C-alpha positions in Angstrom: -1.7 5.9 -13.1 0.0 8.1 -14.9 3.9 9.0 -14.5 1.8 12.9 -13.3 0.2 11.2 -10.5 3.0 8.6 -9.6 5.2 12.5 -9.6 2.4 14.5 -7.0 2.3 11.5 -4.5 6.6 10.8 -4.5 6.0 14.3 -3.2 3.8 13.8 -0.5 5.5 11.2 0.7 9.4 13.3 0.7 7.0 15.9 1.8 8.1 18.7 -0.9 6.2 20.6 -3.0 6.5 19.9 -7.0 8.2 23.4 -7.6 10.3 22.4 -5.3 10.3 18.7 -7.6 11.5 21.0 -10.4 13.8 22.6 -8.5 15.7 19.3 -7.3 15.6 18.5 -10.8 17.4 21.6 -12.3 13.4 22.2 -14.1 11.6 25.7 -13.7 8.7 25.0 -11.8 5.7 26.4 -15.4 8.1 23.6 -17.6 8.1 21.5 -14.9 4.0 22.0 -14.4 3.5 21.9 -18.7 5.5 19.0 -18.0 3.6 17.1 -16.3 0.6 18.4 -17.2 1.1 17.6 -20.8 2.2 13.9 -19.6 5.6 14.1 -21.3 8.7 12.9 -18.9 11.9 11.2 -21.2 12.9 8.1 -19.5 16.3 9.9 -18.8 14.1 12.5 -17.2 12.4 10.3 -14.8 16.0 9.0 -14.1 17.0 12.4 -13.3 13.9 13.5 -11.0 14.4 10.8 -8.6 18.3 10.3 -9.1 17.7 13.9 -8.0 15.4 13.2 -4.5 17.1 10.4 -3.5 15.1 7.3 -5.4 15.1 5.2 -8.4 13.3 5.2 -11.2 13.2 1.5 -13.1 10.8 1.3 -15.8 10.7 -2.1 -17.1 8.8 -4.3 -19.4 8.5 -7.6 -17.8 7.2 -11.2 -19.9 5.2 -14.0 -18.5 7.8 -15.0 -18.6 9.8 -13.2 -16.1 12.5 -11.9 -18.7 12.8 -8.1 -18.1 12.9 -5.3 -20.3 15.1 -2.1 -19.1 16.1 0.9 -20.2 
């Protein structure tokens, strides 16, 4: 699942529009839309979006032995 799809699902679960999520995270809806179109969000931006929307972003690689490499 792409980041853009995840963000759209987040909006549905929060009952807000993508434009509103953009504004909450400090971006214009147009800039946010371009980032979604190009799948160009950084981990820091995703964490900022999560914080602005009242949730937590967890990005990690989990190895077969259970170890995690987190940002």
